[in-house]
C-alpha positions, 0 to 999 in steps of 0.5 A: 168595595159598595155594592148595590142591588136595587132589584133581584128580578131583572127579566134580563135572562128571561129568554136564555142570555146573561151580563158579564161584567163588562156590559157583553150578553152571552148566552146562559150555557156560555162556557164563562156562564157555565165555570161562574155557575159551578163557582158559585154552586161550589161557594153554596155547598162552602155555605152548607160546609160551613154551617155543618160547622158552626157550634149551636149555643152562640157562646161556643168558640167558633172553630179556626176551619169555619172562619178559613172557609168564609175567607174561602167563599170569598178567595171564590168570589175573586175569583168571579169577578176576574172571569166574569170580566174578558177584558180583566187579562191573564193576569188579572188575579193578583190574591192567586200567590198570597193565597197559593201561600195560604191554601198548602200551609192550611193545607200542610196544618191539618194534614200534620195531625193525620193519620196516613192514608192507607188505603184511598177514602170512600166520602162520608163520616161525619155531616162535616166531614160528607159537606168537605169532600162533597165541596172537594167535588164540586171544586173539582167541577169548577176547576174543570169548567176553569179548563175549558173556558181557560183553552178558549180564553186563556185566564191567569194560570193561578187560579187553576193552581188555586183551585187545585189546592181548594179540592186539596184542602178538602180532601184534609178538610174532610179525614180533620172533619174524621178525626182526622182520619182515623174515623175514615171510612177506607174503599174496600175493593171488590166488595160485591164479591164475597 
C-alpha cells in the first residue's frame, strides 16, 4: 500500500470537526475519534518504550522485543484503519485471530522465564519497564474507549480481545525488563500505617 500525504496543515479541523476514513465529518470528541486518539496515544507511548529498549550503538543487535514492539505499533494502525471507517462492518479485522495467536505465544514465551508473582507489582524499575507499564495503562484506556464505541456501533469483537491481550503483553514485558520479575517493585499494603 502506498500512502502519500501532501499537506499536514489543512485547517479542516480548526472548528472542532474532523474527517473519518470514509469522508464523513464528525466532532473531535465523537466516540470514534476518542477511541482513535487513544490508540494514537498508545502508539506514541510504545514508540518511547522502543527508544528506551534500543541499544545505543548501531552495531549492537536489536533486542527481539524492539522488533515485536514495531509489529504492535503497526497492529494498532491496522485497528485504527478499521475504526476510522464506520462502514467497514463488525468483521473487518481479518488479522485479528493471527494477532491473538502471536500475542499469546509471546506472552507465554516471556512469562515462562519469570519469577512467580507473589504480590501485586507497582509500575517502575528500569526506565524501559516503567514505559512498558505506562503502555499497559494507555492500552487499557484504549480498550475502555473501544468498549464505549462498540456499544454505540458494533466493532469486530477481536479488536476488544486483542487490546485486552496487548495489556497482558505489556505487563509481562514490564516484568521481563525488570530482570524477569526479580527486580519488580512489590506492593506494600498499608505502607503508611507504620
